[in-house]
C-alpha positions in Angstrom: 8.1 14.6 1.5 6.0 13.3 4.3 2.2 13.2 4.2 2.1 15.9 7.0 4.3 18.2 5.0 2.1 17.7 2.0 -1.1 18.5 3.9 0.5 21.7 5.5 1.6 22.7 2.1 -2.0 22.2 0.6 -3.5 24.0 3.6 -1.2 27.0 3.1 -2.0 27.2 -0.6 -5.7 26.9 -0.2 -5.7 29.4 2.6 -3.7 31.8 0.6 -6.2 31.5 -2.5 -9.2 32.0 -0.2 -7.7 35.1 1.4 -6.5 36.5 -1.9 -9.8 36.1 -3.9 -12.6 35.9 -1.2 -11.5 37.8 1.8 -8.9 40.4 0.5 -10.9 40.8 -2.7 -7.6 41.5 -4.4 -8.9 39.7 -7.4 -12.3 39.5 -8.8 -13.1 35.8 -9.6 -16.8 35.3 -10.5 -18.0 34.2 -14.0 -21.7 33.4 -14.9 -21.1 30.4 -17.0 -23.9 27.7 -16.9 -21.9 25.5 -19.6 -18.9 25.6 -17.1 -20.8 24.3 -14.4 -22.0 21.5 -16.6 -18.5 20.5 -17.5 -17.4 20.6 -14.0 -20.3 18.5 -12.6 -19.8 16.0 -15.5 -16.1 15.7 -14.9 -16.7 15.3 -11.1 -19.2 12.6 -11.8 -17.0 10.6 -14.2 -14.0 10.9 -11.8 -16.2 9.8 -8.7 -17.3 6.8 -10.8 -13.8 5.8 -11.8 -12.5 6.2 -8.3 -15.4 4.2 -6.9 -14.6 1.4 -9.3 -10.9 1.5 -8.3 -11.8 1.7 -4.6 -14.0 -1.4 -5.0 -11.2 -3.2 -6.7 -9.0 -2.4 -3.9 -11.7 -3.8 -1.5 -11.9 -7.0 -3.3 -8.2 -7.4 -2.6 -8.2 -6.1 1.0 -11.7 -7.3 2.1 -11.3 -4.1 4.5 -14.4 -2.4 5.6 -12.8 1.0 5.4 -12.5 0.5 1.5 -16.0 -0.4 1.3 -17.2 2.6 3.0 -14.9 4.8 0.8 -16.3 3.0 -2.3 -19.9 3.8 -0.9 -19.0 7.6 -0.5 -17.5 7.8 -3.8 -20.7 6.1 -5.3 -22.7 8.9 -3.6 -20.6 11.5 -4.8 -21.0 10.4 -8.3 -24.7 10.1 -8.1 -25.0 13.6 -6.6 -22.9 15.1 -9.3 -24.4 13.3 -12.1 -28.2 12.9 -11.3 -28.7 15.9 -9.3 -26.2 18.6 -10.8 -25.0 17.7 -14.3 -28.3 16.5 -15.7 -30.4 19.3 -14.4 -27.9 21.9 -15.6 -27.4 20.3 -18.9 -31.2 20.3 -19.4 -31.2 24.0 -18.5 -33.7 23.6 -15.8 -32.8 26.6 -14.1 -32.0 27.0 -10.4 -34.6 25.6 -8.3 -35.1 23.8 -4.9 -34.6 20.2 -6.4 -30.9 21.0 -7.7 -30.2 22.9 -4.7 -31.3 20.4 -2.0 -30.9 17.0 -3.7 -27.2 17.4 -4.2 -26.6 19.2 -0.9 -28.1 16.4 1.1 -26.4 13.7 -1.0 -23.1 15.2 -0.5 -23.5 15.5 3.4 -24.2 11.7 3.4 -21.2 11.2 1.1 -18.9 13.2 3.2 -20.1 11.4 6.3 -19.3 8.1 4.8 -16.0 9.5 3.6 -15.0 10.5 7.1 -16.1 7.3 8.4 -13.9 5.4 6.0 -10.9 7.5 7.2 -11.5 6.8 10.9 -12.8 3.2 10.7 -10.4 0.7 12.3 -9.4 -1.9 9.9 -11.5 -5.0 9.9 -11.9 -7.7 7.4 -15.3 -8.6 6.0 -16.0 -12.3 5.7 -18.6 -12.2 3.1 -17.5 -9.4 0.7 -20.1 -10.1 -2.0 -23.3 -9.6 0.0 -21.7 -6.9 2.1 -20.7 -4.8 -1.0 -24.3 -5.4 -2.6 -26.0 -4.4 0.5 -24.0 -1.3 0.8 -24.3 -0.1 -2.8 -28.0 -1.0 -2.7 -28.3 1.2 0.4 -26.6 4.0 -1.6 -29.1 3.6 -4.5 -31.9 3.8 -1.9 -30.6 6.8 -0.2 -30.3 8.7 -3.6 -33.9 7.7 -4.4 -35.2 8.8 -1.0 -33.4 12.2 -1.2 -34.7 12.7 -4.9 -38.2 11.8 -4.0 -38.2 13.9 -0.8 -36.8 17.0 -2.4 -39.2 16.7 -5.4 -42.2 16.2 -3.1 -41.2 19.2 -0.9 -40.9 21.4 -3.9 -41.2 25.0 -3.2 -41.6 24.5 0.5 -37.8 24.4 0.5 -35.9 27.5 0.4 -33.5 28.6 -2.4 -29.9 29.0 -1.7 -29.3 32.6 -2.9 -31.0 35.1 -5.1 -30.5 33.8 -8.5 -30.5 37.4 -10.0 -27.2 38.4 -8.4 -25.1 40.7 -10.4 -21.4 39.6 -11.4 -20.0 42.5 -9.2 -21.9 41.5 -6.3 -21.1 37.7 -6.9 -17.3 38.6 -6.8 -17.5 39.6 -3.1 -18.1 37.3 -0.2 -21.6 37.3 0.9 -22.9 35.1 3.7 -26.4 35.0 2.5 -29.0 32.5 1.7 -30.9 29.7 3.6 -29.4 29.3 7.1 -29.9 25.5 6.8 -27.7 25.4 3.7 -25.0 27.4 5.2 -25.0 25.2 8.3 -24.7 22.1 6.0 -21.6 23.6 4.4 -19.9 24.0 7.7 -20.9 20.4 8.6 -19.4 19.1 5.4 -16.4 21.3 5.9 -15.8 19.8 9.3 -16.1 16.2 8.0 -13.7 16.8 5.2 -11.2 18.6 7.7 -11.4 15.5 10.0 -11.0 13.1 7.1 -8.1 14.9 5.8 -6.2 14.7 9.1 -7.1 10.9 9.5 -6.0 10.2 6.1 -2.7 12.1 6.5 -1.9 10.1 9.7 -2.6 6.9 7.8 -0.4 7.8 4.9 2.3 8.9 7.2 2.2 5.4 8.9 1.6 3.2 5.9 3.1 5.3 2.9 0.1 4.5 0.8 0.0 6.9 -2.2 -3.9 6.7 -2.5 -4.5 7.5 1.2 -2.1 10.6 0.8 -4.1 11.9 -2.3 -7.4 11.3 -0.3 -5.8 13.5 2.3 -5.0 16.2 -0.2 -8.3 16.0 -1.7 -10.2 16.1 1.5 -8.2 19.2 2.5 -9.3 21.0 -0.8 -12.9 20.0 -0.3 -12.9 21.4 3.2 -11.6 24.7 1.8 -14.2 24.5 -1.0 -16.9 24.3 1.5 -15.5 27.3 3.3 -15.6 29.2 0.2 -19.3 28.1 -0.4 -20.2 29.3 3.1 -18.6 32.7 2.2 -20.6 32.6 -1.1 -22.8 29.7 -2.1 -21.9 29.7 -5.8 -22.6 25.9 -5.8 -26.1 26.8 -6.1 -26.0 29.5 -8.8 -24.9 30.0 -12.3 -21.5 31.6 -11.1 -18.1 29.8 -11.4 -16.2 30.8 -8.2 -13.3 29.9 -6.1 -15.0 27.0 -4.2 -15.9 25.4 -7.5 -12.0 25.4 -8.5 -11.2 23.9 -5.1 -13.9 21.4 -5.3 -12.6 20.4 -8.7 -9.3 20.2 -7.2 -10.7 17.4 -4.8 -11.8 15.4 -7.6 -8.6 15.8 -9.5 -6.8 14.6 -6.4 -9.1 11.4 -6.4 -8.1 11.0 -10.0 -4.4 11.0 -9.3 -4.8 8.7 -6.5 -6.7 6.3 -8.6 -4.0 6.5 -11.2 -1.6 5.4 -8.6 -3.8 2.7 -7.2 -3.9 1.1 -10.7 -0.1 1.1 -10.8 0.0 -0.5 -7.2 -2.6 -3.0 -8.3 -0.5 -3.9 -11.3 2.6 -4.4 -9.2 0.5 -6.6 -6.9 -0.8 -8.6 -9.8 2.8 -9.1 -11.2 4.0 -10.3 -7.8 1.2 -12.6 -7.5 1.8 -14.1 -10.9 5.6 -14.4 -10.2 4.9 -16.0 -6.8 2.5 -18.5 -8.3 5.1 -19.5 -10.9 7.7 -19.8 -8.1 5.4 -22.0 -6.0 4.8 -24.2 -9.2 8.6 -24.5 -9.6 9.0 -25.5 -5.9 6.4 -28.1 -6.2 8.2 -29.6 -9.4 11.6 -29.7 -7.6 10.1 -31.2 -4.3 8.1 -33.8 -6.0 10.9 -34.7 -8.5 14.5 -34.0 -7.9 14.2 -33.8 -4.1 12.7 -37.1 -3.8 15.2 -38.8 -5.9 18.0 -37.2 -3.9 16.3 -38.6 -0.7 16.2 -42.1 -2.3 19.9 -41.8 -3.3 21.0 -40.7 0.2 18.9 -43.7 1.8 20.3 -46.2 -0.5 23.9 -45.0 -0.5 23.8 -44.9 3.3 22.6 -48.6 3.6 25.4 -49.8 1.3 28.1 -52.1 3.0 31.0 -51.5 0.7 34.4 -53.1 0.7 37.1 -51.2 2.5 38.4 -49.7 -0.8 35.0 -48.5 -1.6 34.0 -46.8 1.7 35.5 -43.5 0.6 33.8 -43.4 -2.7 30.4 -44.4 -1.0 31.0 -41.6 1.7 31.6 -39.0 -1.2 28.3 -40.1 -3.0 26.4 -39.7 0.4 28.0 -36.4 1.2 27.2 -35.1 -2.4 23.8 -36.4 -2.4 23.1 -34.8 0.9 24.6 -31.6 -0.1 22.5 -31.6 -3.2 19.4 -32.3 -1.2 20.2 -29.4 1.0 20.5 -27.3 -2.1 17.2 -28.5 -3.4 15.4 -27.7 -0.1 17.0 -24.3 -0.1 15.8 -23.7 -3.5 12.3 -24.7 -2.6 12.3 -22.5 0.6 13.6 -19.6 -1.7 10.8 -20.1 -4.3 8.0 -20.1 -1.7 9.1 -17.1 -0.1 7.1 -14.0 -0.5 8.7 -11.6 -2.8 8.0 -8.6 -0.6 9.1 -10.0 2.6 11.4 -7.6 4.7 15.1 -8.6 4.4 15.6 -8.9 8.2 12.6 -11.3 8.5 13.8 -13.3 5.4 17.2 -13.6 6.8 16.0 -14.9 10.3 13.5 -17.2 8.6 16.3 -18.8 6.4 18.6 -19.2 9.2 15.9 -21.0 11.4 14.8 -23.2 8.8 18.3 -24.3 7.9 19.5 -24.8 11.4 16.2 -26.6 12.3 17.1 -29.4 9.8 20.3 -30.2 12.0 18.8 -29.7 15.4 20.5 -26.2 16.1 19.0 -23.1 17.6 19.2 -19.6 16.0 19.3 -16.1 17.7 18.7 -13.3 15.4 19.6 -9.7 15.9 18.4 -7.6 13.0 18.0 -4.0 12.1 15.2 -3.3 9.7 14.8 -0.9 6.9 17.3 -2.4 4.5 16.3 -2.5 0.7 18.3 -4.5 -1.8 17.9 -5.6 -5.3 16.3 -8.9 -6.0 19.7 -10.5 -7.2 21.6 -9.1 -4.2 18.8 -10.1 -1.7 18.8 -13.6 -3.1 22.6 -14.0 -3.0 22.6 -12.8 0.7 20.1 -15.4 1.6 21.9 -18.1 -0.1 25.1 -17.1 1.8 23.4 -17.0 5.1 21.8 -20.4 4.6 25.1 -22.0 3.4 26.9 -20.6 6.5 24.2 -21.6 9.0 24.2 -25.2 7.3 28.0 -25.5 7.5 27.8 -24.3 11.3 25.2 -26.9 12.1 26.3 -29.9 9.9 30.1 -29.6 9.8 30.8 -27.6 12.9 28.2 -29.4 15.0 27.1 -26.1 16.4 24.3 -26.1 18.8 23.6 -22.2 19.0 23.9 -20.0 16.0 23.5 -16.0 15.9 22.8 -14.1 12.9 23.2 -10.4 12.9 22.1 -7.7 10.4 23.7 -4.2 11.0 24.9 -1.1 9.1 28.4 0.3 10.1 28.0 2.2 7.7 28.1 -0.6 5.2 25.7 -3.5 5.5 27.2 -6.1 7.7 25.9 -9.7 8.1 27.5 -11.8 10.8 27.0 -15.5 11.5 28.6 -16.7 14.7 28.5 -20.4 16.0 29.6 -22.3 19.0 30.9 -25.3 16.8 34.0 -27.1 16.8 35.8 -24.6 14.5 38.3 -25.4 12.0 41.8 -24.1 10.6 40.9 -21.4 8.1 44.4 -21.6 6.4 43.6 -25.2 5.3 40.0 -24.8 4.4 40.4 -25.7 0.9 41.9 -29.1 1.8 39.2 -30.1 4.3 36.4 -32.4 3.1 33.0 -30.7 2.8 34.4 -27.2 3.3 34.3 -26.1 -0.5 31.0 -24.4 0.5 33.0 -21.5 2.0 34.6 -20.7 -1.4 31.2 -20.5 -2.9 30.1 -17.9 -0.4 33.1 -15.8 -0.9 32.7 -16.1 -4.7 28.9 -14.8 -4.2 30.0 -11.9 -1.9 32.7 -10.9 -4.4 30.2 -10.9 -7.4 28.1 -8.4 -5.3 31.1 -6.1 -4.9 31.3 -7.2 -1.1 33.7 -9.2 1.0 33.6 -12.3 3.1 35.7 -12.7 6.3 36.0 -16.2 7.9 37.4 -16.2 11.4 37.7 -19.8 13.1 39.9 -21.8 15.2 39.6 -25.4 16.2 37.4 -25.7 19.3 36.6 -22.1 19.3 33.6 -21.8 16.9 33.4 -19.9 13.7 32.5 -16.2 12.8 31.6 -15.4 9.1 31.1 -11.7 8.2 29.7 -10.5 4.9 30.2 -6.9 4.0 28.2 -5.4 1.1 28.6 -1.9 -0.2 
């Protein structure tokens, strides 16, 4: 299901819950439970800290300023939940101006950074260490300024609601309290709603699971603020619908964080595999490939007797073929493991043809996903076909096509000298076609060769 459908589903569910409990008053849902508030604030603080750490790890990999802004937002959420809500509630300090205004102002700033991270254009940060230290330092300063300011203001700041409200009155929506706090709820609601839309658009475009869950969480947070506007239970001892939706925001962050851990693990695995492949490529290049170059050069420089010319020619041909294989192996090892199939086929064809002075035209359809063994075998087939066309067929132009009709078709067409397909096994240097056919059949596919002397060659690979 796409990100937009997920967002619509969450909006419908949150709207139904709000109407059912807050507006229609079908169900009375209001519990005076200070301990439950402590548990919720503590859980929110811990989840925010975990999500901030994971987002910072993502920033260290991407160096994108958007990830740094989101890290700062999550740090502010964690600070507001832990220092300004969980600790005062656990200390049983009662409902006062400090634990009303300090978390309110902190969450406005955090929501603004959260929305900024959703809308910011991707831009790398060249000095991530100083930038992250400066951003986190500003977060700490902001929390300190808010704490000091609200503490000094003291009773000059208004309370959110009447702390002596009864459970019956608390179960009905009441737009009461300080107008400034009610206005803050609407501002934060608008910030979260905008962030939800921006994250949903990003998730639809990139398929990033963390961005999708940020969109879901931001949607729940926006509806939580709507419920806090209808009844500001966030600044009371009552546990209400807004608290459930707000907790859902942090649960969505937790789910997104778990998925981000899995993505990071896969990236580390791919990086380790890629490093090992590059090490093997260096070993082949510096060892076997250099020896093969020496063999080709020395064998080509020999002046054998008439009876030995054929044997020396066979040695040169075999050495050159082995050299091409080693170069192909080196190219395969240094290729990115997550490179799209169409891009990988085009690059293999261009690299192979370039060694023989031929040009390649690629016509590829994107979107194919193959298993690693199938993908590697197909790349080897294309590399062999292009090499044969340029080396033996003396082709100057080669076209490589990737299509689906409905099976996957790869077609290699050249303007070379062509050959007699019926006698292919008897021709010197043409045994590579048998290897390509065997590779295709091992994948459950077929390989077709169409060629005539003087009319070029067409090779088609069909995979199920």
